[in-house]
VOVOFI-20687 format. One record per residue: x negated, y, z negated of N, C-alpha, C, O in turn; residue in three letters; residue number from 1. Coordinates in steps of 0.1 Angstrom, whole numbers, plus 5000, padded with zeros to 4 digits. Each point is the difference from the previous one (the first is absolute). Layout:
PT,n.x,n.y,n.z,ca.x,ca.y,ca.z,c.x,c.y,c.z,o.x,o.y,o.z,type,seq
PT,X,Y,Z,X,Y,Z,X,Y,Z,X,Y,Z,ala,NUM
...
! end
This chain:
PT,n.x,n.y,n.z,ca.x,ca.y,ca.z,c.x,c.y,c.z,o.x,o.y,o.z,type,seq
PT,0538,8285,0420,5002,4991,4990,5006,5009,4987,4995,5011,4998,met,1
PT,5014,4984,4995,5005,5007,4989,4990,5001,4990,4992,4991,4999,ala,2
PT,5008,5020,4994,4990,5003,4989,5006,4996,4987,5011,5003,4997,arg,3
PT,4981,4990,4995,5005,4997,4986,4997,5009,4990,4989,5006,5002,ser,4
PT,5017,4998,4987,4995,5008,4990,4987,4997,4994,4998,4988,4997,pro,5
PT,4993,5022,5001,4988,4997,4994,4999,5008,4986,4996,5012,5000,asn,6
PT,5006,4982,4989,4999,5009,4989,4988,5007,4998,5000,5012,4996,pro,7
PT,4989,4983,5007,4987,5008,4999,5000,5012,5007,4995,5011,4996,ala,8
PT,5012,4989,5016,4999,5011,5009,5011,5012,4997,4999,5011,5004,ala,9
PT,5011,4984,4989,5010,5010,4997,4996,5011,4992,4993,4996,4990,ala,10
PT,5009,5015,5012,4996,5011,4993,5011,5007,4991,4997,5008,4990,ser,11
PT,5015,4990,5013,5011,5008,4994,5012,4990,4998,5002,4991,5008,ala,12
PT,5005,5011,4979,5011,4992,4998,5012,5005,5008,5003,5012,5000,arg,13
PT,5004,4979,5007,5011,5003,5008,5012,5003,4991,5002,4995,4989,met,14
PT,5007,5014,5016,5013,5003,4993,5010,4987,5004,4996,4991,5007,pro,15
PT,5014,5010,4989,5011,4990,5004,5012,5009,5004,5002,5010,4994,thr,16
PT,5007,4986,5016,5009,5009,5006,5014,4991,5000,5000,4988,5003,trp,17
PT,5012,5019,4993,5012,4996,5004,5007,5008,5012,5002,5011,4997,phe,18
PT,5000,4984,5013,5003,5009,5012,5016,4996,5005,5004,4989,4998,ile,19
PT,5003,5020,5007,5011,4997,5007,4998,4997,5015,4994,5008,5006,pro,20
PT,5010,4982,4998,4999,4996,5015,5010,5004,5009,4999,4996,5011,his,21
PT,5013,5011,4985,5008,5004,5008,5012,4989,5005,5002,4990,4994,gly,22
PT,5006,5014,5015,5010,4989,5005,4996,4995,5013,5000,5007,5011,gly,23
PT,4997,4980,4989,4995,4993,5012,4988,5008,5006,4991,5005,4993,gly,24
PT,5011,4997,5020,4990,5009,5008,5002,5013,5002,4998,5006,5011,pro,25
PT,5008,5001,4978,5006,5014,5000,4990,5010,5006,5005,5009,5007,cys,26
PT,4982,4990,4989,4990,5010,5005,4998,5000,5014,4993,5009,5005,phe,27
PT,5012,4980,5003,4995,4999,5013,5012,4999,5010,4999,4994,5011,phe,28
PT,5012,5012,4985,5013,5002,5007,5007,5012,4997,4997,5007,4990,met,29
PT,5013,4996,5019,5009,5011,4996,5009,4997,4989,5004,4989,4997,asp,30
PT,4999,5021,4996,5010,4998,4987,5008,5013,5000,4998,5010,5006,trp,31
PT,5013,4987,4986,5009,5012,4998,5001,5001,4986,5005,4991,4993,asn,32
PT,4991,5022,5002,4995,5010,5007,4986,4997,5004,4994,4991,4995,pro,33
PT,5001,5017,5015,4986,4997,5006,4989,5000,4990,4991,4993,5000,pro,34
PT,5011,5017,4990,4988,5002,4991,5002,4991,4987,4992,5002,4990,asp,35
PT,5017,4988,5009,5003,4992,4988,4987,4995,4993,4999,5001,4988,ala,36
PT,4992,4993,5020,4988,4992,4995,4987,5009,5001,4989,4995,4997,trp,37
PT,5012,5019,5008,4988,5007,5002,4991,5002,4988,4988,4998,5001,asp,38
PT,5018,5005,4988,4992,5004,4988,4994,4986,4995,4988,4999,4996,lys,39
PT,5019,4991,5005,4994,4987,4996,4989,4995,5009,4991,4994,4995,met,40
PT,5011,5008,5017,4990,4997,5010,4988,5008,4997,4989,4994,5000,ala,41
PT,5011,5020,4997,4988,5009,4998,4994,4995,4986,4987,5000,4999,ala,42
PT,5020,4996,4992,4994,4995,4988,4991,4987,5004,4988,5000,4997,tyr,43
PT,5018,4991,5009,4991,4988,5004,4989,5003,5008,4989,4995,4999,leu,44
PT,5013,5014,5010,4988,5003,5009,4989,5007,4992,4988,4999,5003,arg,45
PT,5016,5008,4986,4989,5006,4992,4994,4992,4988,4991,5004,4993,gly,46
PT,5016,4985,5006,4995,4994,4987,4985,4995,4999,4994,5001,4990,ala,47
PT,5001,4994,5022,4987,4995,5000,4989,5011,4996,4990,4998,4995,ala,48
PT,5014,5014,5008,4990,5011,4997,4999,5003,4985,4992,5008,4996,ala,49
PT,5016,4986,4996,5000,5001,4984,4991,4989,4995,4997,5001,4988,thr,50
PT,4998,4990,5020,4991,4990,4996,4986,5005,4996,4995,5009,5006,leu,51
PT,4998,4986,4985,4986,5003,4997,4991,4995,5011,4989,5006,5002,pro,52
PT,5014,4983,5005,4993,4995,5013,5009,4991,5007,5009,4994,4994,glu,53
PT,4986,5003,5018,5008,4990,5007,5001,4986,4994,4990,4995,4997,pro,54
PT,5020,5000,5002,5001,4986,4994,4993,4990,5007,4999,5001,5013,pro,55
PT,4995,4989,4980,4995,4989,5008,5009,4989,5003,4997,4991,5008,arg,56
PT,5015,5009,4986,5011,4991,5003,5011,5005,4994,4999,5009,4991,gly,57
PT,5013,4986,5013,5014,5005,4993,5007,4986,4998,5000,4990,5008,ile,58
PT,5004,5011,4980,5012,4989,4995,5014,5007,5001,5003,5009,4992,val,59
PT,5004,4987,5017,5014,5006,5001,5011,4991,4995,5002,4989,5006,met,60
PT,5005,5016,4984,5011,4993,4994,5014,5005,5007,5004,5011,4997,val,61
PT,5001,4983,5011,5013,5003,5007,5013,4995,4994,5001,4989,4994,ser,62
PT,5009,5018,5006,5013,4997,4995,5006,4990,5010,5010,4994,4996,ala,63
PT,4985,5003,5015,5006,4992,5009,4994,4986,5002,5002,4993,5010,his,64
PT,4990,5002,4979,4996,4987,4999,5001,4994,4985,4994,5005,4991,trp,65
PT,5015,4986,5008,5002,4993,4987,4996,4984,5002,5003,4994,5010,gln,66
PT,4991,5001,4979,4996,4986,5001,5001,4995,4986,5001,5008,4991,ala,67
PT,5000,4978,5008,5001,4994,4988,4989,5003,4990,5003,5002,4988,gln,68
PT,4985,4999,5016,4988,5003,4994,4995,5012,5007,5003,5001,5012,ala,69
PT,4988,5008,4982,4993,5011,5007,4992,4994,5012,4993,4990,4998,phe,70
PT,5008,5014,5013,4993,4995,5012,4992,5012,5007,5004,5012,4998,ser,71
PT,4986,4985,5008,4993,5010,5007,4996,4995,5016,4998,4988,5003,val,72
PT,5002,5022,5005,4996,4996,5015,4986,4996,5000,4992,5006,4993,thr,73
PT,5006,4984,5015,4985,4995,5002,4996,4999,5014,4989,4995,5002,thr,74
PT,5019,5010,5008,4996,5000,5013,4990,5012,5003,5000,5011,4995,ala,75
PT,4990,4985,5014,4991,5012,5004,5006,5010,5008,4995,5012,5000,thr,76
PT,5016,4985,5008,5007,5010,5008,5014,4997,4999,5006,4993,5009,gln,77
PT,5001,5012,4980,5015,4997,4999,5007,5007,5012,4996,5010,5005,pro,78
PT,5014,4982,4998,5010,5007,5010,5009,5010,4993,5000,5000,4988,glu,79
PT,5008,5008,5019,5011,5008,4995,5012,4993,4999,5004,4992,5010,leu,80
PT,5004,5009,4979,5014,4995,4999,5009,5012,5001,5001,5009,4991,leu,81
PT,5007,4991,5021,5009,5012,5002,5013,4995,4992,5009,4995,5006,phe,82
PT,4991,5006,4981,5011,4995,4992,5010,5012,4998,5004,5002,4989,asp,83
PT,4999,5005,5020,5011,5009,5001,5008,4999,5012,4995,4995,5010,tyr,84
PT,5018,5009,4990,5011,4995,5010,5007,5012,5004,5002,5010,4993,tyr,85
PT,5001,4990,5020,5009,5008,5008,4995,5015,5000,5007,5009,4999,asn,86
PT,4980,4992,5003,4992,5012,5003,4996,5000,5014,5002,4990,5007,phe,87
PT,4993,5022,4998,4997,5002,5015,4989,4991,5004,4991,4998,4993,pro,88
PT,5011,4997,5019,4990,4989,5005,4984,5004,4999,4991,4993,4998,pro,89
PT,5008,5021,5004,4985,5002,4998,4994,4999,4986,4988,4999,4999,his,90
PT,5021,5000,4990,4996,4998,4987,4993,4987,4997,4993,4997,4990,thr,91
PT,5010,4993,5020,4996,4986,4999,4987,4999,5009,4996,4988,5002,tyr,92
PT,4999,5023,5003,4988,4999,5007,4987,5007,4993,4989,5001,5004,gln,93
PT,5015,5003,4983,4989,5007,4992,4989,4989,4997,5002,4988,4998,leu,94
PT,4986,5018,5002,4988,4991,4997,4993,5006,4987,4999,5012,4997,lys,95
PT,4996,4978,4996,4991,5004,4989,4990,4988,4998,5002,4992,4991,tyr,96
PT,4988,5008,5016,4990,4989,5001,4990,5000,4988,4988,4996,5002,pro,97
PT,5016,5008,4986,4989,4999,4989,4998,4986,4997,5008,4991,5000,ala,98
PT,4977,5008,4997,4996,4985,4997,5005,4996,4986,5003,5008,4991,pro,99
PT,4998,4978,5007,5003,4994,4988,4985,4998,4992,4989,5003,5006,gly,100
PT,5011,4994,4984,4987,4998,4991,5003,4987,4992,5005,5001,4989,asp,101
PT,4991,4987,5016,5002,4988,4991,4992,5000,4989,5005,4994,4990,pro,102
PT,4984,5012,5009,4992,5002,4988,5007,5007,4989,5000,4997,4988,ala,103
PT,5006,5014,5016,5009,5008,4991,5012,4994,4996,5005,5002,4989,leu,104
PT,5000,4990,5020,5012,4992,4995,4998,4989,4990,5007,4998,4990,ala,105
PT,4981,4996,5012,4995,4990,4990,4999,5007,4985,5006,4996,4990,gln,106
PT,4986,5015,5012,4997,5009,4987,5014,5003,4994,5001,4997,4988,arg,107
PT,5008,5007,5020,5014,5005,4993,5006,4988,4995,5006,5002,4990,thr,108
PT,4995,4987,5016,5007,4988,4994,4993,4994,4987,5007,4996,4991,ala,109
PT,4980,5005,5010,4991,4995,4989,5003,5009,4988,5001,4995,4989,ser,110
PT,5000,5018,5012,5003,5011,4988,5013,4996,4995,5003,4999,4987,leu,111
PT,5007,4998,5023,5014,4998,4994,5000,4986,4992,5006,4999,4990,leu,112
PT,4987,4991,5017,5000,4987,4993,4992,5001,4986,5004,4993,4991,glu,113
PT,4986,5015,5008,4992,5001,4988,5009,5006,4989,4998,4998,4988,gly,114
PT,5011,5010,5017,5009,5005,4989,5013,4994,4997,5009,5005,4993,ala,115
PT,4991,4980,5013,5011,4992,4996,5013,5002,5010,5011,4996,4996,gly,116
PT,4986,5009,5015,5011,5003,5009,4997,4991,5013,4990,5002,5008,leu,117
PT,5019,4988,4994,4997,4991,5012,5000,5009,5012,5009,5009,5002,pro,118
PT,4981,4989,5008,4998,5008,5013,4994,4990,5008,4993,4990,4997,ala,119
PT,5009,5015,5016,4995,4991,5011,4998,5008,5012,5005,5012,5001,gly,120
PT,4989,4982,5010,4998,5006,5013,5011,4996,5010,5007,4990,5000,gly,121
PT,4995,5020,5009,5010,4997,5011,4992,5003,5014,4996,5012,5004,asn,122
PT,5001,4977,5004,4992,5003,5012,5009,5005,5012,4995,5005,5010,ala,123
PT,5019,4993,4988,5009,5003,5012,5008,5012,4999,5006,5004,5010,ser,124
PT,4995,5002,4977,5007,5011,4998,4993,5013,5006,4988,5002,4999,arg,125
PT,5020,5005,5008,4996,5014,5007,5003,5011,4991,5004,5000,4989,gly,126
PT,4992,5011,5017,5002,5013,4993,5016,5005,5003,5004,5001,5011,phe,127
PT,5003,5001,4978,5013,5005,5002,5001,5015,5000,4990,5007,4997,asp,128
PT,5022,4998,5007,5001,5014,5002,4998,5009,4988,4997,5012,5000,his,129
PT,5005,4982,4988,4995,5008,4988,4986,5002,4999,4995,5008,4991,gly,130
PT,4997,4984,5018,4985,5003,5001,4998,5009,5011,4995,5011,4998,met,131
PT,5008,4983,5015,4994,5008,5011,5007,5014,5004,4995,5008,5007,phe,132
PT,5017,4994,4988,5007,5012,5004,4994,5012,4992,4998,5011,5005,ile,133
PT,4999,4988,4981,4992,5012,4993,4986,4999,5003,4993,5010,4999,pro,134
PT,5001,4978,5005,4986,5000,5003,4997,5007,5014,4989,5005,5002,met,135
PT,5021,4995,5006,4997,5007,5013,4999,5016,4998,4993,5007,5007,leu,136
PT,5012,4997,4982,4999,5014,4996,4988,5003,4991,4994,5010,5001,leu,137
PT,5003,4980,4989,4990,5003,4990,4987,4998,5006,4991,5008,5000,met,138
PT,5008,4980,5006,4987,4996,5007,5000,4996,5013,4997,4988,5004,phe,139
PT,5006,5022,5005,5004,4996,5015,4988,4993,5007,5003,4994,5010,pro,140
PT,4985,5007,4985,4990,4993,5008,4999,4985,5000,4992,4994,5007,gly,141
PT,5018,4999,4982,5001,4987,4998,4986,4993,5000,4999,4990,5005,ala,142
PT,4992,5016,4989,4985,4996,4998,4998,4995,4987,4989,4995,4997,asp,143
PT,5020,5005,4993,4996,4996,4986,5006,4986,4998,5012,4998,5003,ile,144
PT,4981,4993,4993,5007,4986,4996,5011,5001,4991,4999,5008,4990,pro,145
PT,5012,4985,5013,5012,5000,4990,5005,4986,4998,5003,4992,5009,val,146
PT,4999,5006,4978,5007,4987,4995,5012,5004,4994,5001,5008,4990,val,147
PT,5010,4986,5015,5014,5002,4995,5002,4990,4988,4997,4988,5000,gln,148
PT,5009,5018,4990,5003,4992,4987,5016,4999,5000,5006,5011,5002,leu,149
PT,4999,4978,4996,5015,4998,4998,5004,5004,4986,4992,5002,4991,ser,150
PT,5022,5000,5007,5006,5001,4987,5002,4985,4995,4999,4991,5008,leu,151
PT,5003,5008,4979,5005,4986,4996,5015,5000,5000,5005,5010,4994,gln,152
PT,5001,4981,5011,5015,5001,5002,5009,5000,4986,5012,5001,5001,asp,153
PT,4981,4997,4988,5008,5001,4988,5004,5016,4996,5009,5004,4992,thr,154
PT,4983,5004,5016,5002,5016,4999,4999,5003,4985,5007,5009,4995,leu,155
PT,4985,4985,4998,4998,5003,4985,4991,5012,5001,4990,4999,5007,asp,156
PT,5013,5013,4987,4990,5011,4999,4988,4996,4992,4989,5004,5004,pro,157
PT,5013,4989,4986,4987,4998,4992,4990,4991,5006,4989,5001,4997,glu,158
PT,5016,4990,5013,4990,4991,5007,4992,5009,5010,4989,4997,5004,ala,159
PT,5019,5013,5001,4993,5009,5011,4990,5010,4993,4990,5004,5006,his,160
PT,5012,5000,4982,4994,5009,4992,4986,4991,4998,4989,5005,5003,leu,161
PT,5012,4983,4992,4990,4992,4997,4991,4997,5012,4987,5001,5000,arg,162
PT,5021,4997,5012,4992,4998,5012,4991,5013,5003,4988,4998,5003,ala,163
PT,5018,5013,4996,4991,5011,5002,4988,5001,4991,4989,5003,5005,gly,164
PT,5014,4995,4982,4989,5000,4989,4988,4991,5005,4988,5003,4998,arg,165
PT,5016,4985,5008,4990,4990,5004,4992,5005,5011,4988,4997,5001,ala,166
PT,5018,5011,5007,4993,5006,5012,4993,5011,4999,4994,5006,5010,leu,167
PT,5006,4999,4978,4993,5012,4997,4985,5002,5004,4995,5010,5004,met,168
PT,4997,4978,4994,4986,5000,5004,4998,5003,5015,4989,5004,5003,pro,169
PT,5020,4995,5007,4998,5003,5012,4999,5014,5003,4994,5003,5010,leu,170
PT,5010,5005,4981,4999,5015,5002,4984,5004,4999,4995,5009,5006,arg,171
PT,4999,4982,4985,4986,5004,5000,4990,4994,5009,4987,5001,5000,asp,172
PT,5021,4992,5010,4994,4994,5012,5002,5006,5013,4997,4995,5011,glu,173
PT,5009,5017,4987,5003,5008,5013,5013,4997,5006,5003,5005,5011,gly,174
PT,5005,4989,4982,5014,4995,5005,5010,5008,4996,5001,5003,4988,val,175
PT,5007,5000,5020,5012,5009,4998,5013,4992,4998,5003,4992,5009,leu,176
PT,5004,5009,4981,5012,4993,4998,5011,5009,5002,5002,5010,4993,ile,177
PT,5007,4986,5017,5012,5007,5004,5012,4992,4998,5000,4989,5006,ile,178
PT,5011,5015,4987,5013,4996,4999,5009,5007,5009,5001,5013,4999,gly,179
PT,5005,4980,5011,5009,5006,5010,5013,4996,4998,5004,4988,5002,ser,180
PT,5005,5021,4994,5015,4998,4997,5007,5013,5003,4997,5008,5008,gly,181
PT,5014,4992,4981,5007,5014,5000,5005,5002,4986,5005,4991,4994,met,182
PT,4994,5022,5001,5003,5002,4987,5016,5000,4998,5004,4997,4988,ser,183
PT,5003,5005,5021,5015,4997,5001,5002,4990,5012,4993,5001,5010,phe,184
PT,5016,4989,4989,5003,4990,5010,5013,4993,4997,5000,4988,4996,his,185
PT,5010,5019,5004,5014,4996,5003,5005,5003,5013,5002,5012,5003,asn,186
PT,4999,4978,5004,5004,5003,5015,5013,5006,5001,5002,5007,5010,met,187
PT,5008,4991,4980,5014,5006,5001,4999,5015,4995,5009,5008,5002,arg,188
PT,4979,4996,4992,4998,5013,4995,4994,5010,5011,5003,5012,5000,gly,189
PT,4989,4982,5008,4995,5009,5011,5011,5008,5007,5010,4993,5006,tyr,190
PT,4989,5019,4995,5010,5009,5009,5011,5003,4992,5009,5007,5005,gly,191
PT,4993,4989,4983,5012,5003,4991,4996,5011,4990,4991,4999,4992,asp,192
PT,5016,5013,5010,4995,5011,4991,5003,4996,4984,4994,5005,4991,pro,193
PT,5015,4986,5008,5002,4996,4985,4987,4996,4993,4999,5001,4988,arg,194
PT,4992,4993,5019,4988,4993,4996,4989,5009,4998,4989,4996,4995,phe,195
PT,5013,5018,5009,4989,5009,4997,4996,5001,4986,4989,4997,4995,gly,196
PT,5021,5008,4997,4998,5001,4986,4995,4988,4993,4992,5000,4991,pro,197
PT,5014,4987,5014,4997,4987,4993,4985,4998,5003,4992,4997,4991,ile,198
PT,5004,5006,5022,4984,4999,5003,4992,5008,4992,4989,4997,4997,ser,199
PT,5016,5016,5001,4992,5010,4993,4998,4996,4986,4990,5003,4994,asp,200
PT,5021,4990,4999,4998,4996,4986,4989,4989,4999,4991,5001,4992,thr,201
PT,5010,4990,5016,4991,4987,5000,4986,5005,5004,4990,4996,4994,phe,202
PT,5009,5014,5016,4987,5004,5004,4993,5009,4988,4988,5000,4999,asp,203
PT,5020,5008,4993,4995,5007,4990,4995,4991,4990,4989,5003,4994,ala,204
PT,5018,4985,5002,4997,4990,4990,4986,4995,5005,4990,5000,4993,trp,205
PT,5011,4995,5019,4988,4993,5007,4988,5008,4999,4989,4995,4996,leu,206
PT,5012,5018,5008,4989,5009,4998,4993,5001,4986,4988,4999,4998,thr,207
PT,5021,5003,4993,4997,5000,4986,4993,4987,4996,4990,5001,4992,gly,208
PT,5014,4987,5012,4994,4988,4996,4986,5000,5006,4990,4997,4992,ala,209
PT,5009,5005,5021,4987,4999,5006,4990,5010,4993,4988,4997,4998,val,210
PT,5017,5015,5000,4990,5009,4994,4999,5001,4984,4995,5009,4995,glu,211
PT,5010,4980,4998,4998,4998,4987,4986,4992,4998,4994,4995,5009,ser,212
PT,5003,5006,4977,4988,4992,4996,5000,4987,5005,5011,4994,5000,ala,213
PT,4979,4998,5004,5000,4988,5006,5008,4989,4993,5006,4992,5006,pro,214
PT,4992,5007,4981,5007,4990,4992,5016,5002,5002,5008,4990,5003,asp,215
PT,4996,5023,4994,5014,5004,5002,5005,4996,5014,5010,4994,5002,glu,216
PT,4981,5010,5008,5003,4998,5014,5003,4984,5002,5010,4996,5006,arg,217
PT,4981,4997,4989,5004,4984,5002,5012,4997,4994,5007,4993,5007,his,218
PT,4997,5011,4981,5012,4996,4994,5012,5005,5007,5010,4993,5001,arg,219
PT,4989,5020,5003,5012,5006,5008,5002,4993,5012,5012,4996,5003,ala,220
PT,4977,5000,5005,5003,4995,5013,5003,4985,4999,5006,4994,5009,leu,221
PT,4990,4999,4980,5004,4987,4997,5015,4998,4998,5006,4990,5003,ala,222
PT,4999,5021,4991,5015,5000,4998,5007,5011,5007,5008,5007,4995,ser,223
PT,4988,4994,5018,5006,5010,5007,5015,5000,5004,5006,5009,5004,trp,224
PT,4999,4978,4993,5015,4999,5004,5008,5007,4989,5012,5002,5001,glu,225
PT,4981,5002,4988,5007,5007,4991,5000,5014,5001,5006,5007,4992,gln,226
PT,4989,4999,5019,4999,5013,5003,5013,5006,5005,5008,4992,5006,ala,227
PT,4995,5020,4993,5013,5006,5005,5001,4997,5015,4990,5002,5007,pro,228
PT,5022,4994,4997,5003,4997,5015,4991,4991,5006,4999,5000,5012,ser,229
PT,4993,4991,4980,4991,4991,5007,5006,4990,5009,4996,4998,5011,ala,230
PT,5015,4996,4985,5007,4989,5011,5008,5007,5010,5003,4993,5009,arg,231
PT,5000,5020,4990,5006,5006,5010,4989,5004,5011,5004,5000,5012,leu,232
PT,4984,5001,4984,4989,5004,5010,4994,4987,5005,4996,5000,5012,cys,233
PT,5003,4989,4980,4995,4988,5004,5009,4989,4995,4999,4996,4989,his,234
PT,5009,5000,5019,5010,4990,4996,4995,4988,4995,4988,4998,5002,pro,235
PT,5019,4992,4992,4995,4988,4994,4995,4991,5011,5006,4997,5010,leu,236
PT,4983,4997,4988,4992,4991,5010,4997,5007,5012,4999,4993,5010,arg,237
PT,5001,5020,4990,4996,5008,5013,4990,5011,4995,4998,5010,5007,ala,238
PT,4995,4988,4982,4990,5009,4996,4987,4999,5006,4991,5007,4996,glu,239
PT,5007,4983,5014,4987,4998,5006,4992,5013,5005,4988,5000,5000,glu,240
PT,5022,5011,5003,4991,5012,5005,4994,5008,4987,4991,5008,5002,his,241
PT,5014,4989,4986,4993,5008,4988,4989,4991,4995,4990,5006,4994,leu,242
PT,5009,4981,5008,4989,4992,4993,4987,5002,5005,4991,4997,4993,leu,243
PT,5006,5008,5020,4987,5003,5004,4993,5011,4989,4989,4999,4996,pro,244
PT,5020,5010,5000,4995,5009,4988,4995,4996,4989,4991,5005,4994,leu,245
PT,5015,4982,5002,4995,4993,4988,4986,4994,5002,4992,5001,4991,met,246
PT,5005,4993,5021,4987,4997,5002,4989,5011,4999,4990,4998,4993,val,247
PT,5013,5012,5014,4991,5011,5001,4998,5006,4986,4989,5005,4996,val,248
PT,5023,4996,4996,4998,5007,4987,4991,4990,4991,4993,5004,4991,ala,249
PT,5010,4983,5010,4991,4990,4992,4985,5002,5004,4991,5002,4992,gly,250
PT,5008,4999,5021,4985,5002,5005,4994,5013,4995,4988,5001,4998,ala,251
PT,5020,5008,4998,4994,5014,4996,4993,4999,4986,4992,5008,4996,ala,252
PT,5012,4982,4997,4994,4998,4986,5003,5013,4993,5011,5004,4999,gly,253
PT,4979,5002,4995,5001,5011,4991,5000,5014,5008,5000,5010,4995,gln,254
PT,4999,4989,5018,5002,5012,5008,5013,5007,4999,5010,4993,4999,asp,255
PT,4991,5020,5003,5011,5007,5002,5008,4998,5011,4994,4998,5011,ala,256
PT,5020,5003,4990,5008,5001,5013,5006,5013,5000,5002,5007,4990,gly,257
PT,5002,4996,5023,5006,5013,5002,5009,4998,5013,4997,4991,5008,arg,258
PT,5014,5017,4992,5008,5000,5013,4993,5010,5010,4997,5011,4997,arg,259
PT,5000,4984,5016,4992,5010,5008,5009,5004,5012,4997,5009,5007,val,260
PT,5015,4985,4995,5007,5002,5011,5016,4998,4996,5003,4991,4993,phe,261
PT,5006,5018,5011,5014,4997,4997,5007,5008,5012,4996,5010,5004,ser,262
PT,5016,4983,5002,5008,5008,5008,5014,4993,5001,5002,4988,4997,asp,263
PT,5007,5020,5007,5013,4996,5002,5002,4994,5014,4999,5007,5010,arg,264
PT,5004,4981,4991,5003,4994,5013,5011,4991,5000,5001,4991,4992,val,265
PT,5009,5011,5018,5013,4992,5000,5007,5003,4986,5003,4991,4993,met,266
PT,4998,5021,5003,5007,5002,4987,4994,4995,4987,5007,4999,4990,glu,267
PT,4979,4996,5011,4995,4993,4988,4986,5006,4998,4993,5004,5009,thr,268
PT,5003,4995,4979,4986,5004,4997,4991,4989,5001,5002,4989,4993,thr,269
PT,4987,5012,5014,4990,4989,5002,4986,5006,4996,4997,5012,5004,leu,270
PT,4995,4980,4989,4987,5007,4995,4990,4989,5002,5003,4988,5003,ser,271
PT,4985,5018,4995,4987,4992,5002,4993,5003,4986,5002,5011,4994,ala,272
PT,4989,4979,5001,4993,5001,4988,4986,4995,5002,4998,4991,5007,phe,273
PT,4992,5016,4987,4985,4996,5001,4995,5000,4986,5004,5008,4991,his,274
PT,4988,4982,5007,4993,4998,4987,4984,5000,5002,4995,4995,5009,phe,275
PT,4999,5012,4981,4985,5001,5000,4996,5012,5009,4988,5002,5001,gly,276
! end
């Protein structure tokens, strides 16, 4: 049976993470060059060791789910959604049988609604690859209950910062909040050396925003479109891979943020950020 968070039993505040989830099932197949994703995979495998204690549950915000209102998975055993295409057959046989947690899903939706953000449950939605691909590396035992949270399809950064702020109490209930996306996500830019400096410029701005004082961080992320090279790194109406960062930054509250990983992959800079 899935375990629900128990505030009285939690002894340490959980951090919040924004992680890169790579390209499709990249960590589980051959790539050219062969070591393209090795450093990112090593970061993901080592992330759990940085936690103060094992989480009692995980809320995962994936770039690959958008809904009219914030939605949470409520199934007790969600299936996997192989929402990537034209990859080797064995990558469609991956398994990640982590349990869901209906009680945590209800708690998540209630916190969002309490902050004036419409939210609801989805009993049929499975775990997409923005969830199960990195989780296979971070928590390979698949024994921690997971609830997946959608983005709101307005793609409004302020709404996602507010959503994160609403979910902040979960951190004191033993729940780890993870945003799964990519700090650079222009499909036409991957593999193009001209986008190396462009991604560097945006990544430097993004790191400065994350590592600034909390109030300034909020203002900067809310107006991220004004950052240098912003729309070259996240084209209009395709910024869904950046928005999970807004949720985890909002959930960080007054805690500091920092860049904990960065690497050059497919000619672009990709980074991860932790808060708390």
